[in-house]
C-alpha positions, 0 to 999 in steps of 0.5 A: 750491529757494531763493528768489531773495532767498536765497543759500547761504553757504560754511558751508552756511547759507542767508541769507534776509532778514538771517537764515541758515537751515541746510538739512535734510530732513523725515525723519518727521512724526507729525501725530497727535502733532504732532511731527516729525524733521528730518535735517540736511545732515550726517545728524544728526536733530533733533526738533521739536513743531508747537506750539513751532516757527515755520513761516515762509512765508504760503503754508505750513501744517503740513498742507502739509509732507511727508516728504522735503521740503527746508527751511531751519531754525533750532535752539534749546536746550530742557530736552529738548536741541536742538530745531528752532525755525523751519522755512522750507519750500523752493520 
């Protein structure tokens, strides 16, 4: 579920505190390697590293995330291609 302060726009982005997040689902978490894969709303799979992605929300830690969890996210380009840079777990 989205926060009371959040609104989903017509382009599928979730607006929260003056920032818009895409919506997706955590597809795979490899805790030992500290990596994961997120599936976007349109089915694309985007990888992320725990060390290089910011986890938003004071009450969440990496250990609290689980596969199948709906999240808000943002992406950025790296030398290895497109990567998730921000993850905001849903409520």
